[in-house]
C-alpha positions as CSV (number, residue, x, y, z in Angstrom):
1,M,13.2,50.5,17.8
2,Q,11.4,47.2,18.4
3,D,7.8,47.2,17.2
4,L,5.7,46.1,20.2
5,R,2.3,46.7,18.7
6,I,-0.2,43.8,18.6
7,R,-0.6,42.8,14.9
8,K,-2.5,39.5,15.1
9,V,-5.6,38.9,17.1
10,V,-6.9,35.3,17.1
11,I,-10.4,34.7,18.4
12,V,-10.9,31.1,19.3
13,G,-14.6,30.2,19.0
14,G,-17.4,32.0,17.2
15,G,-20.9,32.2,18.6
16,T,-22.2,35.4,20.2
17,A,-19.1,36.2,22.2
18,G,-16.6,35.5,19.4
19,W,-18.4,37.5,16.7
20,M,-19.2,40.3,19.1
21,A,-15.5,40.6,19.9
22,A,-14.6,40.4,16.2
23,A,-17.2,43.1,15.2
24,G,-16.4,45.4,18.1
25,M,-12.7,45.3,18.1
26,S,-12.4,45.5,14.3
27,K,-14.5,48.6,14.5
28,L,-12.3,50.3,17.0
29,L,-8.9,49.2,15.7
30,P,-7.6,50.1,12.2
31,A,-7.8,47.2,9.8
32,N,-4.5,48.1,8.2
33,Q,-2.8,47.8,11.6
34,V,-4.3,44.7,13.2
35,A,-5.4,41.5,11.6
36,F,-8.3,39.6,13.1
37,R,-9.0,35.9,12.7
38,V,-11.9,33.9,14.1
39,V,-11.3,30.1,14.4
40,E,-14.4,28.1,14.8
41,S,-15.7,24.6,14.0
42,E,-19.2,23.9,12.9
43,A,-18.8,20.4,14.3
44,I,-18.6,22.0,17.8
45,G,-22.0,23.3,18.9
46,T,-22.4,26.7,20.4
47,V,-24.4,27.6,23.4
48,G,-26.2,30.9,22.7
49,V,-25.6,33.2,25.6
50,G,-29.1,34.7,25.7
51,E,-32.3,35.5,23.9
52,A,-33.0,38.3,26.3
53,T,-30.9,41.5,26.8
54,I,-30.8,44.7,28.8
55,P,-30.7,48.3,27.4
56,H,-27.0,48.6,27.2
57,I,-27.0,46.5,24.0
58,L,-28.3,49.6,22.2
59,Y,-24.9,51.3,22.7
60,F,-23.0,48.3,21.2
61,N,-25.3,48.2,18.2
62,R,-24.9,51.9,17.7
63,L,-21.2,51.7,17.9
64,L,-21.3,49.3,15.0
65,G,-23.6,51.5,13.1
66,I,-26.4,49.0,12.9
67,D,-29.8,50.3,11.9
68,E,-32.1,49.2,14.7
69,N,-35.1,48.2,12.5
70,E,-32.8,46.1,10.3
71,F,-31.3,44.5,13.5
72,V,-34.8,43.6,14.8
73,R,-35.9,42.1,11.4
74,K,-32.7,40.1,11.0
75,T,-32.7,38.6,14.5
76,N,-36.4,37.8,14.7
77,A,-36.5,40.2,17.6
78,T,-39.2,41.8,19.8
79,F,-38.9,44.6,22.3
80,K,-38.4,44.3,26.1
81,T,-39.4,46.8,28.8
82,G,-38.6,44.6,31.8
83,I,-38.8,41.2,33.4
84,E,-41.9,39.8,35.2
85,F,-41.1,37.6,38.2
86,V,-43.8,35.2,39.1
87,N,-43.9,33.2,42.4
88,W,-40.5,34.5,43.7
89,G,-41.4,36.3,46.9
90,R,-44.5,34.2,47.5
91,L,-46.6,31.7,45.6
92,G,-49.2,33.5,43.6
93,Q,-47.4,36.9,43.7
94,S,-45.8,38.6,40.7
95,Y,-44.0,41.9,40.0
96,I,-42.1,43.5,37.1
97,H,-38.5,44.7,37.3
98,P,-38.7,47.6,34.8
99,F,-36.3,49.4,32.6
100,G,-36.6,53.1,33.2
101,P,-37.5,55.0,36.4
102,Y,-40.3,55.2,38.8
103,G,-41.5,58.8,38.9
104,A,-38.5,61.1,39.2
105,P,-36.1,62.2,42.0
106,M,-37.3,65.1,44.0
107,D,-35.4,67.4,46.3
108,G,-32.2,65.5,45.8
109,I,-33.5,62.1,47.0
110,H,-34.9,59.1,45.2
111,F,-38.6,59.0,44.3
112,H,-39.4,55.9,46.4
113,H,-38.9,57.8,49.7
114,F,-41.8,60.1,48.8
115,W,-43.9,57.1,47.8
116,L,-43.2,55.4,51.1
117,R,-44.4,58.5,52.9
118,Y,-47.4,58.6,50.7
119,A,-48.1,54.9,51.5
120,A,-47.7,55.6,55.2
121,M,-50.5,58.2,54.8
122,G,-52.7,55.5,53.3
123,K,-53.1,57.2,50.0
124,A,-50.5,55.6,47.7
125,P,-51.4,53.3,44.8
126,P,-48.9,50.4,44.1
127,L,-45.4,51.6,43.2
128,E,-45.7,50.1,39.7
129,R,-48.3,52.8,38.8
130,Y,-45.5,55.3,38.6
131,S,-43.5,53.3,36.0
132,L,-44.5,53.7,32.4
133,M,-42.4,50.7,31.4
134,I,-44.4,48.4,33.8
135,Q,-47.7,49.8,32.6
136,A,-46.7,49.4,29.0
137,A,-45.6,45.8,29.6
138,R,-48.9,44.9,31.2
139,A,-50.8,46.7,28.4
140,A,-48.6,45.1,25.7
141,K,-47.6,48.5,24.4
142,F,-44.3,49.9,23.1
143,Q,-42.7,52.9,21.5
144,R,-39.2,54.3,21.4
145,P,-38.5,57.4,23.6
146,D,-39.7,60.7,22.3
147,P,-37.2,63.4,23.2
148,S,-39.7,66.1,22.2
149,K,-41.9,65.1,25.2
150,V,-39.7,66.9,27.7
151,N,-40.6,66.3,31.4
152,T,-42.9,63.4,30.6
153,A,-42.4,59.7,30.9
154,L,-42.4,59.3,27.2
155,S,-38.9,61.0,27.0
156,L,-37.5,58.4,29.5
157,I,-38.5,55.2,27.8
158,A,-35.9,52.5,28.2
159,Y,-35.9,49.2,26.4
160,A,-33.9,46.2,25.3
161,F,-34.7,43.2,23.0
162,H,-35.5,39.5,22.8
163,F,-33.8,37.9,19.9
164,D,-32.4,34.7,18.4
165,A,-28.8,34.6,19.6
166,S,-27.6,32.5,16.7
167,L,-29.0,35.1,14.3
168,Y,-27.4,37.9,16.3
169,A,-24.1,36.1,16.0
170,R,-24.6,35.9,12.3
171,L,-25.3,39.6,12.1
172,M,-22.1,40.3,14.1
173,R,-20.2,38.1,11.7
174,E,-21.5,40.1,8.7
175,H,-20.3,43.3,10.2
176,A,-16.9,41.8,11.3
177,E,-16.2,40.3,7.9
178,A,-17.2,43.5,6.2
179,R,-14.3,45.1,8.1
180,G,-11.8,42.5,7.0
181,V,-12.1,39.9,9.8
182,T,-11.3,36.4,8.4
183,R,-12.9,33.2,9.5
184,T,-11.1,29.8,9.6
185,E,-13.2,26.6,9.8
186,G,-11.5,23.9,11.8
187,R,-11.1,22.1,15.1
188,I,-8.1,23.0,17.3
189,T,-6.1,19.9,18.2
190,N,-3.1,21.5,19.9
191,V,-2.1,24.7,21.6
192,V,1.6,25.7,21.6
193,Q,3.1,27.9,24.3
194,D,6.3,29.8,24.4
195,P,8.7,27.7,26.5
196,H,9.9,30.8,28.4
197,S,6.9,33.1,28.9
198,G,4.2,30.5,28.8
199,H,2.3,32.7,26.4
200,V,0.2,31.0,23.7
201,Q,2.2,31.1,20.4
202,N,-0.2,29.4,18.1
203,V,-3.0,27.0,17.7
204,V,-2.9,23.9,15.5
205,L,-5.9,22.7,13.6
206,E,-6.7,19.0,12.8
207,T,-5.7,19.8,9.2
208,G,-2.2,20.6,10.4
209,E,-2.6,24.4,9.8
210,V,-0.7,26.5,12.3
211,I,-2.3,29.9,13.3
212,E,-0.1,32.3,15.1
213,G,-1.2,35.3,17.1
214,D,0.0,38.0,19.4
215,L,-3.2,38.3,21.4
216,F,-5.7,35.4,21.8
217,I,-9.4,35.9,22.7
218,D,-10.8,32.7,24.2
219,C,-14.5,32.4,23.3
220,S,-14.6,28.6,23.5
221,G,-17.4,28.4,25.9
222,F,-17.5,26.5,29.2
223,R,-14.5,24.4,28.4
224,G,-12.1,27.4,28.2
225,L,-9.7,25.8,25.7
226,L,-7.0,28.4,26.2
227,I,-7.7,30.1,29.5
228,E,-8.3,26.9,31.5
229,Q,-7.3,23.8,29.6
230,T,-4.0,25.4,28.5
231,L,-3.2,28.2,31.0
232,K,-4.9,26.7,34.1
233,A,-6.3,30.1,35.2
234,G,-8.5,28.5,37.8
235,Y,-12.2,28.9,38.6
236,D,-14.1,30.3,41.6
237,D,-17.2,28.2,42.2
238,W,-20.2,30.3,43.4
239,S,-22.7,27.4,43.3
240,H,-23.2,27.7,47.1
241,Y,-24.8,31.1,46.4
242,L,-26.4,30.1,43.1
243,P,-27.3,26.4,43.4
244,C,-28.9,26.0,40.0
245,D,-26.5,24.1,37.8
246,R,-28.6,22.7,34.9
247,A,-30.9,24.0,32.2
248,V,-33.1,22.4,29.6
249,A,-34.3,24.6,26.7
250,R,-36.6,24.3,23.8
251,A,-38.6,26.5,21.5
252,C,-42.4,26.3,21.0
253,E,-44.9,27.7,18.5
254,K,-46.1,31.2,19.0
255,V,-49.7,31.2,20.1
256,A,-50.4,35.0,20.5
257,D,-48.9,38.4,19.8
258,P,-45.6,38.7,21.7
259,I,-45.6,40.5,25.0
260,P,-42.9,43.2,25.5
261,Y,-41.3,41.6,28.5
262,T,-39.5,38.4,29.7
263,R,-41.3,36.2,32.2
264,A,-39.4,34.3,34.8
265,T,-41.6,31.9,36.8
266,A,-40.2,30.4,40.0
267,K,-40.7,26.6,40.3
268,A,-40.2,24.1,43.0
269,S,-36.5,23.5,42.2
270,G,-35.5,26.5,40.0
271,W,-37.3,28.7,37.5
272,Q,-38.6,28.8,33.9
273,W,-38.0,31.5,31.3
274,R,-40.4,32.5,28.6
275,I,-39.0,34.8,25.9
276,P,-41.3,35.8,23.0
277,L,-39.8,36.3,19.6
278,Q,-41.6,37.4,16.4
279,S,-42.1,33.9,15.1
280,R,-41.7,31.6,18.1
281,T,-41.3,31.5,21.9
282,G,-38.1,30.5,23.7
283,N,-38.5,28.5,26.9
284,G,-36.1,27.0,29.4
285,H,-36.1,25.5,32.9
286,V,-33.1,26.5,35.0
287,Y,-32.8,24.1,38.0
288,S,-30.7,22.5,40.7
289,S,-29.7,18.9,39.9
290,A,-29.5,18.3,43.7
291,H,-33.3,18.9,44.0
292,I,-34.8,17.6,40.7
293,S,-33.9,15.1,38.0
294,D,-33.3,15.9,34.4
295,D,-36.4,14.0,33.4
296,A,-38.6,15.7,35.9
297,A,-37.2,19.1,34.9
298,L,-38.1,18.4,31.3
299,D,-41.6,17.3,32.3
300,S,-42.1,20.5,34.2
301,L,-40.9,22.6,31.2
302,N,-43.1,20.7,28.7
303,A,-46.2,21.1,31.0
304,D,-45.9,24.8,30.8
305,L,-45.2,25.4,27.1
306,D,-47.7,27.7,25.4
307,G,-47.6,25.9,22.1
308,A,-46.4,22.8,20.3
309,P,-42.6,22.2,20.7
310,L,-40.5,23.2,17.7
311,T,-37.1,21.8,18.8
312,E,-35.8,18.9,20.8
313,P,-34.9,19.6,24.4
314,N,-31.3,20.7,24.9
315,F,-29.7,20.0,28.3
316,L,-26.9,22.2,29.6
317,R,-24.7,21.8,32.6
318,F,-22.9,24.7,34.2
319,T,-21.3,26.0,37.4
320,A,-21.9,29.6,38.5
321,G,-18.7,31.4,39.0
322,I,-15.8,33.2,37.4
323,R,-12.3,32.5,36.2
324,K,-9.7,33.5,38.8
325,S,-7.8,35.4,36.1
326,P,-10.1,36.0,33.1
327,W,-7.0,37.6,31.4
328,T,-4.0,35.4,31.8
329,K,-0.7,36.1,29.9
330,N,-1.7,36.8,26.4
331,V,-5.2,35.2,26.6
332,V,-8.4,37.1,27.4
333,S,-11.5,35.0,28.0
334,L,-14.9,36.3,27.0
335,G,-18.4,34.9,27.5
336,L,-18.8,31.5,29.0
337,A,-15.0,31.0,28.9
338,S,-14.7,33.9,31.4
339,G,-17.4,32.9,33.8
340,F,-21.1,32.2,34.1
341,L,-24.0,33.8,36.0
342,E,-27.3,32.2,35.2
343,P,-29.6,34.1,32.9
344,L,-32.2,35.3,35.4
345,E,-31.5,39.0,34.7
346,S,-30.3,38.7,31.1
347,T,-26.8,39.8,31.8
348,S,-24.7,37.3,29.7
349,I,-24.5,39.5,26.5
350,H,-23.9,42.6,28.6
351,L,-20.9,41.0,30.3
352,I,-19.4,40.2,26.9
353,Q,-20.0,43.8,25.9
354,T,-18.4,45.3,28.9
355,A,-15.4,42.9,28.7
356,I,-14.8,44.1,25.1
357,A,-14.9,47.7,26.2
358,R,-12.6,47.0,29.2
359,L,-10.1,45.2,27.0
360,M,-10.1,48.1,24.5
361,T,-9.5,50.5,27.4
362,N,-6.5,48.4,28.5
363,F,-5.5,47.2,25.1
364,P,-1.9,45.8,25.4
365,D,1.2,45.8,23.4
366,K,3.5,42.7,23.2
367,T,4.9,43.4,26.7
368,F,1.6,42.5,28.3
369,N,2.1,44.8,31.3
370,Q,1.0,42.8,34.3
371,P,-0.4,45.8,36.3
372,D,-2.8,46.4,33.3
373,I,-3.8,42.8,33.3
374,D,-4.3,42.8,37.1
375,Y,-6.5,45.9,36.8
376,Y,-8.6,44.3,34.1
377,N,-9.1,41.2,36.2
378,R,-10.0,43.2,39.4
379,R,-12.6,45.2,37.5
380,T,-14.0,42.1,35.8
381,R,-14.4,40.4,39.1
382,L,-16.0,43.3,40.7
383,E,-18.6,43.5,37.9
384,Y,-19.4,39.8,38.2
385,E,-19.7,40.0,42.0
386,Q,-22.1,42.9,41.8
387,V,-24.3,41.1,39.3
388,R,-24.0,37.9,41.4
389,D,-25.3,39.7,44.5
390,F,-28.3,41.1,42.6
391,I,-29.2,37.6,41.3
392,I,-28.8,36.1,44.8
393,L,-31.3,38.7,46.1
394,H,-34.0,37.1,44.0
395,Y,-33.5,33.7,45.6
396,N,-32.8,34.8,49.2
397,A,-35.6,37.4,49.6
398,T,-38.4,34.9,49.6
399,A,-41.0,33.6,52.0
400,R,-41.3,30.3,50.1
401,D,-41.0,27.2,52.3
402,D,-42.7,24.8,50.0
403,S,-39.7,22.8,48.8
404,P,-36.2,21.9,50.0
405,F,-34.7,24.1,47.3
406,W,-36.5,27.3,48.5
407,N,-35.7,26.4,52.1
408,Y,-32.0,26.3,51.2
409,C,-32.2,29.6,49.3
410,R,-34.1,31.4,52.0
411,T,-31.7,30.4,54.8
412,M,-28.4,30.3,53.0
413,E,-25.5,32.4,53.9
414,I,-25.2,35.4,51.6
415,P,-22.2,37.6,50.7
416,Q,-21.5,40.4,53.2
417,T,-21.8,42.9,50.4
418,L,-25.4,41.9,49.9
419,A,-26.1,41.6,53.6
420,D,-24.9,45.2,54.1
421,R,-27.1,46.5,51.3
422,L,-30.1,44.7,52.7
423,A,-29.5,46.0,56.2
424,I,-29.3,49.6,55.0
425,Y,-32.5,49.3,53.0
426,R,-34.5,47.6,55.7
427,E,-33.5,50.3,58.1
428,N,-34.1,53.5,56.1
429,A,-34.9,52.6,52.5
430,R,-31.7,54.0,51.2
431,Q,-30.2,52.7,47.9
432,Y,-26.7,53.2,46.7
433,R,-25.0,52.6,43.4
434,H,-21.4,51.6,43.7
435,D,-18.6,52.0,41.1
436,N,-21.1,52.6,38.3
437,E,-22.4,49.1,38.8
438,L,-24.8,47.6,36.2
439,F,-28.0,47.5,38.3
440,N,-29.0,50.9,39.6
441,E,-31.2,52.0,42.5
442,V,-34.4,51.4,40.5
443,S,-33.5,47.8,39.8
444,W,-32.6,47.0,43.4
445,L,-35.8,48.8,44.6
446,A,-38.0,46.8,42.1
447,V,-36.8,43.4,43.5
448,M,-36.7,44.4,47.1
449,Q,-40.2,45.9,47.0
450,G,-41.4,43.2,44.7
451,Q,-40.3,40.5,47.1
452,N,-41.7,42.1,50.2
453,I,-38.7,43.7,51.9
454,E,-40.2,46.5,53.9
455,P,-38.1,49.3,55.2
456,K,-38.7,50.7,58.7
457,R,-38.7,54.3,57.6
458,Y,-37.8,56.6,54.7
459,H,-35.4,59.5,54.1
460,P,-36.2,62.4,56.5
461,I,-36.1,64.9,53.6
462,A,-39.3,63.4,52.3
463,D,-41.1,64.9,55.3
464,M,-40.0,68.4,54.5
465,I,-42.7,69.2,52.0
466,S,-46.3,69.7,53.0
467,E,-48.9,66.9,52.7
468,E,-50.7,68.9,50.1
469,E,-47.6,69.4,48.0
470,L,-46.8,65.7,48.3
471,V,-50.3,64.7,47.1
472,R,-50.0,67.2,44.2
473,R,-46.6,65.8,43.1
474,M,-47.6,62.2,43.4
475,T,-50.8,62.7,41.5
476,H,-48.9,64.5,38.8
477,F,-46.5,61.5,38.3
478,E,-49.3,59.0,38.2
479,D,-51.3,61.1,35.7
480,D,-48.3,61.5,33.5
481,V,-47.9,57.7,33.3
482,T,-51.6,57.3,32.5
483,R,-51.5,60.0,29.8
484,S,-48.3,58.7,28.3
485,L,-49.6,55.1,28.1
486,A,-52.7,56.2,26.3
487,T,-50.7,57.5,23.4
488,M,-48.5,54.4,22.9
489,P,-49.2,51.9,20.2
490,G,-49.5,48.2,20.8
491,H,-46.2,46.2,20.8
492,Q,-47.2,44.1,17.8
493,A,-48.5,47.1,15.9
494,F,-45.2,48.9,16.4
495,I,-43.3,45.9,15.1
496,D,-45.7,45.6,12.1
497,Q,-45.1,49.2,11.2
498,H,-41.3,49.4,11.7
499,C,-39.5,46.1,11.8
500,R,-41.4,43.0,11.1
501,S,-39.2,40.0,10.3
502,A,-39.6,38.0,7.1
503,G,-42.0,35.6,8.9
504,G,-42.2,31.9,9.2
505,C,-41.0,29.8,12.0
506,I,-37.2,30.3,12.6
507,K,-35.6,27.4,14.3
508,S,-32.4,28.5,16.0
509,A,-29.3,26.5,15.5
510,S,-28.6,26.6,19.2
511,Q,-30.7,26.6,22.4
512,N,-30.0,29.8,24.1
513,V,-29.3,30.4,27.8
């Protein structure tokens, strides 16, 4: 019988996407059955896909068997309990999108319905008082969840990380090479396709070396060397929904203990990120080139740096969107080669992680069954569209009318999927999670409530308990958060005790978006 098994996997491009793919796939596939090879060139710079993450990265690190304290030390990391959004709904207003819940569901419905009833009675404190992660962020406190504290907020702590993406790629490389993945240094000058199937047969380096493969993973960044330049997969442009198309990034000196959350500050023509690491602070200005020049964007970024700059500014250009066919023939694109959604909600690394998992679920043989490929592409597109809608919400749900950029965002046409979700919430405060989508009801609530979307009413079941019982329950949840917060150590103290990095100012090889 013909052996149809995939024997050679070639990953084109290193960086975060390439080395995550190498580490993850080599962990799940037997080394004596599949050979992995990463082809990358130090002469070609990489764009780190993010210094901020979401909680799902914990699962990927655990899959690889990475000790978390070691990971934090090696990547200059800090902990992250959410994202603060400043000036998005209105100038002078801020809120935090937290990891972890508000309160807890009651009587089969989401907590916020009871809070809305409580607010209607004139007794409710702000919603954020029921989130331990928000309170911990504002108090600069952190600890990992404590499973022994059953039925308290301490057992439900959720978190992610800020880290140096180039150092994370280095850590992924260490784990991949320990499992037999080989690395080839060199620039690809030619891609050879099978004349009949159109599949990629091999890539040719400038040295003349020919590297053959059965399955190719394109991690070559925005240019999409295999998926686009060779296979012409096509690209769906979503810039009419997400008009920011540039970013300028630079690191600055750390001037205070790191806060355990990312800050995203809306500006006249985009927004600025602030990501605290152990030894420096990452900063960047994401903006629309139709509304501000590169020089003005850099001036705006520089004016808001906390400390002295450590790196030269790095300008990036991008178009929000997705490949029409992220998997085409025998090439699967990952990371920036697959698509790009701006880093507002720190989803770039997550989208790499889920693509690797989806590929492994649909791992092919040499027949490359087209229905499997079609299924992969449909699920990838759905995931991107769901994240896209969530990011659009931040721009569209605003009262800002102080600049042409915000006037466009406030009045632009939005996808029907987002319009339907907003219509349901505005009417009766109901939230739904579709197809196990990334952002759950808590995330949508945080942004809608934080950006002043007020529902007309709440779920009728919330009226089925007495006023006295409602007050008792709501007081219990608020007190639980207060008591839990009091026991938590400071963020810097936790790092000092468990996972402090070697110290010194680490200058990343790449500026990370």
